[in-house]
C-alpha positions as CSV (number, residue, x, y, z in Angstrom):
1,X,19.7,-1.8,0.8
2,X,20.2,0.7,3.4
3,X,17.6,2.1,3.4
4,X,15.7,-1.2,4.3
5,X,18.3,-1.9,6.9
6,X,17.2,1.4,8.0
7,X,13.5,1.0,7.7
8,X,13.4,-2.6,9.0
9,X,15.6,-1.2,12.5
10,X,12.9,1.5,12.8
11,X,10.3,-0.9,12.5
12,X,11.8,-3.4,15.2
13,X,11.6,0.1,17.7
14,X,8.2,1.2,17.1
15,X,7.2,-2.6,18.1
16,X,9.0,-2.1,21.1
17,X,7.3,0.5,22.4
18,X,3.7,-0.3,21.1
19,X,3.6,-4.5,21.4
20,X,3.8,-3.9,24.9
21,X,0.5,-1.1,25.1
22,X,-1.3,-3.3,23.2
23,X,-1.2,-6.6,24.9
24,X,-1.7,-4.8,28.1
25,X,-4.8,-3.3,26.6
26,X,-5.9,-6.9,25.3
27,X,-5.8,-8.7,28.8
28,X,-7.4,-5.3,30.3
29,X,-10.5,-6.4,27.8
30,X,-10.6,-10.5,28.3
31,X,-10.1,-9.2,32.5
32,X,-13.2,-7.0,31.9
33,X,-11.5,-4.6,33.8
34,X,-13.6,-1.1,34.1
35,X,-11.5,2.0,34.3
36,X,-13.7,4.1,36.0
37,X,-15.0,7.1,35.0
38,X,-13.4,10.1,33.8
39,X,-14.1,13.6,35.4
40,X,-11.3,15.4,34.5
41,X,-11.2,18.4,31.8
42,X,-9.4,18.6,29.2
43,X,-6.7,21.2,30.8
44,X,-6.0,18.9,33.4
45,X,-5.5,16.0,31.2
46,X,-3.2,17.7,29.5
47,X,-1.1,19.1,32.4
48,X,-1.3,15.4,33.6
49,X,0.3,14.0,30.1
50,X,3.3,16.1,30.7
51,X,4.7,13.9,33.9
52,X,3.6,11.1,32.5
53,X,5.9,11.6,29.2
54,X,8.7,12.7,31.3
55,X,8.7,9.6,33.6
56,X,8.1,7.3,30.3
57,X,11.4,9.1,28.7
58,X,13.6,8.7,31.5
59,X,12.5,4.7,32.2
60,X,12.5,3.7,28.3
61,X,14.7,0.5,28.7
62,X,14.1,-1.4,25.3
63,X,17.2,-3.4,26.0
64,X,16.3,-5.1,29.2
65,X,18.3,-7.7,30.0
66,X,18.0,-9.8,33.1
67,X,19.9,-10.0,35.7
68,X,19.7,-6.6,36.4
69,X,21.0,-4.1,39.2
70,X,21.2,-0.6,39.2
71,X,24.3,-0.1,37.1
72,X,22.8,-2.3,33.8
73,X,20.0,-0.4,34.4
74,X,21.3,2.6,33.2
75,X,23.5,1.8,31.0
76,X,20.4,0.1,29.3
77,X,18.6,3.2,29.5
78,X,21.6,5.0,28.0
79,X,22.1,2.8,24.8
80,X,18.2,2.6,24.7
81,X,18.1,6.7,24.4
82,X,21.3,6.3,22.0
83,X,19.7,3.8,20.1
84,X,16.3,6.0,19.1
85,X,18.9,8.8,18.8
86,X,20.6,7.2,15.6
87,X,17.6,6.0,14.3
88,X,16.2,10.1,14.5
89,X,19.3,10.9,12.9
90,X,19.3,8.0,10.1
91,X,15.4,9.0,9.3
92,X,16.4,12.6,9.1
93,X,19.4,11.9,6.8
94,X,17.0,9.4,4.6
95,X,14.5,12.1,4.2
96,X,17.1,15.0,3.5
97,X,18.4,12.7,1.2
98,X,15.3,12.0,-0.8
99,X,14.1,15.3,-1.2
100,X,17.2,16.8,-2.8
101,X,18.0,14.2,-5.1
102,X,17.0,15.3,-8.5
103,X,14.7,13.8,-10.3
104,X,14.9,12.6,-13.9
105,X,12.2,14.7,-16.8
106,X,12.9,12.7,-19.9
107,X,11.4,13.9,-23.2
108,X,11.8,12.7,-26.6
109,X,11.3,15.2,-29.6
110,X,11.1,13.4,-32.8
111,X,13.0,15.3,-35.8
112,X,14.1,18.0,-33.9
113,X,15.4,20.9,-36.1
114,X,19.3,22.1,-35.9
115,X,17.2,25.3,-34.1
116,X,15.6,23.1,-31.7
117,X,18.9,21.2,-30.8
118,X,20.9,24.3,-30.4
119,X,18.0,26.0,-28.1
120,X,17.8,22.6,-25.5
121,X,22.0,22.6,-25.7
122,X,21.5,26.1,-24.7
123,X,19.2,25.0,-21.6
124,X,21.3,21.7,-20.7
125,X,24.4,22.0,-21.8
126,X,25.0,18.7,-19.5
127,X,22.4,16.7,-19.4
128,X,21.5,16.5,-23.1
129,X,21.5,13.6,-25.0
130,X,21.0,12.7,-28.8
131,X,21.1,9.4,-30.1
132,X,20.9,10.7,-33.1
133,X,19.4,7.0,-34.7
134,X,17.5,8.8,-37.5
135,X,19.2,11.3,-39.7
136,X,16.4,13.7,-40.9
137,X,17.8,15.3,-43.7
138,X,18.7,13.2,-46.9
139,X,21.4,12.2,-47.9
140,X,20.8,13.9,-51.2
141,X,20.7,17.2,-50.2
142,X,24.5,17.1,-49.6
143,X,25.4,14.1,-51.5
144,X,25.7,13.5,-55.1
145,X,27.1,10.1,-56.6
146,X,28.7,11.1,-60.7
147,X,29.5,7.8,-62.0
148,X,32.9,8.0,-64.5
149,X,33.0,4.7,-66.1
150,X,36.7,4.3,-68.4
151,X,35.9,4.6,-71.9
């Protein structure tokens, strides 16, 4: 249940970031806004990404409530940063838990001998389970019944 809640909150945060970009893209396509052809080299584009990314991180606000003043805007940005930080921590913890979780390996050995069972017990002293529903040694090998009738 906790994993589902974490997954949903991460999805909500991602959608809050992605949906405005998608809507803006669709509106621009519908209005046929032509972007001028770019003559920038790849190196220049990569240099321009850093300040743009920094601006997005500083101005990111997923908790926009109106009306707001500068102080409320700053608190909303702090809340956004805390929210994203907690989501990253939660995803990291869940990923670490899933990586450290031991998997169960189950083998069924039909009619094991006593030496097979001893070897398995030495290899897996805490995990070995023997249901022993079938007895592989017949009763006649260790039990003899001799009836005695009164005379």
